[in-house]
N, C-alpha and C positions, 0 to 999 in steps of 0.2 A: 186276421189281425194285420194291419199295415205297419210297416216300420218307418220311423223317421230317418231321413238320410243323414249320413255322417256330416255332410257339409253344413247342416244347421245346428250341429251339436258341438263343433270343435272350438267353442269359446272356452277360455280358461276358467276352470272351476277351482277355487281355493277352499279346501275344507278347513274351516277355522278350528278344528280338531279337538279333542277328545277326552278324558274320563276321570271322574272321581268315583272310584269303585267303592269308596267307604260309605256312600249313601245307599239307602235301601231303594230297590226298584219301586217306582210309583208312577203316577200320571202327572206330567208337567203341564199339559194343556190338551184340549180337544178342539178340533177344527172340523166342522161338519161331520162329527162322529169319529173322525180319524184321531187316533191317540198318539201324542208325542210323549214318550216316557222320560223319566228323569235319567235313566241310563243313557239314553240317546244324547240328551243335553250334556251329560258328564263326559261321554265319549268325545264329543266335539271340543270339549274344554281341555282335554289332556295335555297336548303339547304346550299350550299356554301355561297351564298349571305346573308342568314340569320345569319350565323356564323360571317361573316365579319361585318355586320351591328351591331351586338352585341359587337364585339371585337374592332371596330374602330368607336366610336360614332362621331368623328370629320370628318370622311370620308377623303377627301383630295386626293392628287396625287397618293400616294401609294395605297390607296383603289381602285382608278380608274384603275391603272395599273394591279392590281391583278384580278379585275373583267374582264378587257379586255383580259387578258391572259387566264383566265378560259373559257371565251366565245369562244375564238378562238380554244382552245383545244376541247371543246364540239362540235363545228361545224365540225372540222376535223373528230371526231369520228362518227358523224352522216353521213358525206359524205362516210366514209368507210363502214358504215352499209348499205347505199343505194347501194354501189357498190357490196357488197356481196349478198344483196337481189336480185339485178338485175341478177346476175349469177344463184341464186337459181331458180328464176322464169323462166329463160331460159332453164336450164338443168334438174331441178327436179320437181318443183312445189309441191303442196300439202299443208297440214295444220297440226297443232299441236293438240294433245289431249287437251280437255277443262281443265282437271284436272291439266295439266302441267302449263297452264297459270294461273289458280287459285292459284297454289302453289307459283309461282313466285311473284304474286301480294301480297299474304300474307307475303312473305319474305320482300318485299319492305316496307310494312306498319310496320312490326316488326322492321326492322333494321334502316330505315330512319326516321320514324315518331313515335318512342317510342311505337309502337303497338297501335297507336291512329288513328282510322278510320276518326275521325272528322278532325284531322290535315292533314291527307292525302287528304280528300275530299276538305278541304279548299285550299290546295295547287293547286289542279286541277282547282278549281273555279277561283283562282287568275290568273292562267295561261290561262284561257279560253279554257281548255281542258275537253272534256266530258269523262265520264267513259268508253264509248265504244271506243273513240279515244285512250285513254290510254291503254285499253286492246289490241287494234290492235298493238300499238307500242311495247307493252310487248311481244306479239307473234313474232313480227319481230326481237326483240332482242334475243329471244330464238332460232329463226331460224339461226341468225347470229352465235350464239355459236355453233349450230349444224353443220353449214357449216365449221366453223373453225376446229372443231373436225374431221370432215370428211376429210378436207384438209391434216391433219397431221396423219391420221389413219395408214399410212404405213411409217411414218417418224421414226427417231431415237427414240427408246423407252426409257423411264426413268428407271434408275436403282433403285432397292429397297432402297439403301442408300440415293439417291436423293429425293425419295418420302418422306422418314422419315424426312429428314432435312427440306424439304419444309413445311411439316405439322407442325413441331415444330416452324418454323419461322412465320407461319401465322395462327396458330390455334386460337390465341386471337382475330384476326380480323373476324374469322368465328363463334365466340361464339354467344350464345343467349343473345343479348344486353338487352333484357327486364329484365334480372336478375341482371344487373349492379346496384351497390350502391356506394355511395361516401361519405367520411367524409371530411368536409371542414369548414373553418371559413369565415364569410361574414360580410360586412358592406353595408347596403342598404341606399342610399341617394335618397329621393324623388325628382322628377323634380320640384315640386311645394312645397315649405316649408310651412306647415300649420301654423308655428309660425312666419312667415315673409311674409306678403302679397306682399311686394315689390320685393321679390326674383324672379328670372327667371330661366328657365331650364339651361341657360348659366351659371348663378351664381352657380347653384347646381353642374353642371359638373366641374366647376373650383374648388369647394370645394372638390369634389371626387378626382380630380387630385392632389390636395394639400395633401389629406390624403395618397394617394399612395406614394407621395414623402416622407412624414414622415415615412411611413412603411419601405421604402427602406433605410432610414437612421437609422433604428433600433428601431423605436417607437413600443410600445407594442400594438399588434393587438386587444387584448381583451379590453384594456382600451379605445382605439379609437372607438371600436364597441359600448361600453356602452355609450360613449359620443355622438356619431353621428348617429348610426344606427336607422332606423325608422321601425323596424319590431320586431316580438316577440322573436327573438333570441338575441336581444341586451343585455338583462340582464344576459345572459349566456356568454357574451363576443363574441357573434356571432358564437358560436360553433354549428355545425350541424353534427349529427352522422347518418351514414348509410341511407342517403337520397336516395330513390329509383329513378333510372333514369326516370322511367315512370311518376314520379310526377313532373318532370322538363320539361320546353319547350324543343323541339328537339334540337334547336340551342344551348341553354345554357348547356344541357346535353352533347352534342358532344364536346363542348369546354372544359368542366371539365374533361371528360373521356380521352381526348387526351392530357391533361396537366400533366407534371411530378409532382410527389409528392413534396411538399415544395415550389412550384413556386407560385408567386403572379400574379394575373390576374386583369385587370381592369384599369379604370372603364369600365364595360360591360353595354351596354345600353339595357334596357327592356322597356316595355310599359309605365310604370309610374315612372321609376327611373333608377339609376345607381348603379351597384353592384361591390364591390371590394371583391375579393375572394383569399383565400390561400388554395390550395388543400392539404389536409393532407394524405389521403389514399384512394385508389380506390379498390373496390371489384368487380371483373369481374363475369359476368354470366358464366354458364357452356359452355365449348367448346365441340364441337361434337367429338366423337371418330373417329379415322382414317378410320375405315371400313365404316363409314357413308359418308365420304367426299373423299374417295380415287379417284373417277373419276375426281372430281374437281382438286385435287392435281396433279394427273397425267397429266391432261390437261395443267396446269400451267407450269409444268416442261417441257413437250413436246413442248409447244409454245416457251419457252425461249431457249431451245436447238436448235430449228429450226427457229430462228428469220430470218436468211437469206432467208430461203424458204418462210416464210411469207411475207417478204419484196418484194421478186420477184413476189409473187402472187398478192400483192396489186399494184405493178408497172404494171403488165399485165392488171389488171382490169381497172386501170386508163387510160392506153394507148388506151383501146378499148371503153372508155366511153366518154360521153359529160358532163363535169363538169363545172358549172358556179357559182362562188361565188358572192353574192350580198352585203355582209357585210364584 
């Protein structure tokens, strides 16, 4: 069995990630006999679901629409993956170097789970996915990236100016997120008020929502934090300085780092309470130099410039395949 070289697989792979363990395992789709399970779709949905769970504690119709849309997009991307893998198995076959797979899994843990192996392993358990299964899927994703690179090897090459522009547009998203820090103000409302045994989580959510309304009308954040917040930051008016991203939950960290400075968030739902946040300033981790990510940047530019060719390729693969969606 021949191995694909690392040089053609080191394009950036973003796992759109992971899991709704509440669904029963079943078949989401079949592609040339290969099964895509609902567990796998749910696994890739997890980080997005975790962020929505935090950002939309009341759930509701909009929440359900966003989840359904994300699930459909993930399923389509998994079907496309299987189409490409089918072509790989037919024409090339082979396997990837072990170190390439290890490197990609390390990247996933670092960028999606705040460099926390425990959070990563928890996500796998909740999805009913073993480490070996995840490793196999990671290898497949790398093969797909390699096949895409191979497909465009002789296509219109990117110009130096296009590479530079693409790098400056996306270098923040390619940064080492474990170096992220954030300044913010917070008000933390417990789901169960220790001072009022008759209060319920619903009552506390309504209190948090009322505080948000007051803030939007111009109320002083620090004063409301001193009055209502139930954590150690209350006496400082809820002020938090240079909080390390790795000290926050992955979902909470992602929400804060993706929010514009000065914007009010919340109430966000956590395990024991609701958090109202005003993002003050974000400090990003170091971005990689262009020479370290040039192949990734070139691949992005090449793919965009050759979208028509890519679409024709996908159309050909679909026309020669048996695709059956179950959900």
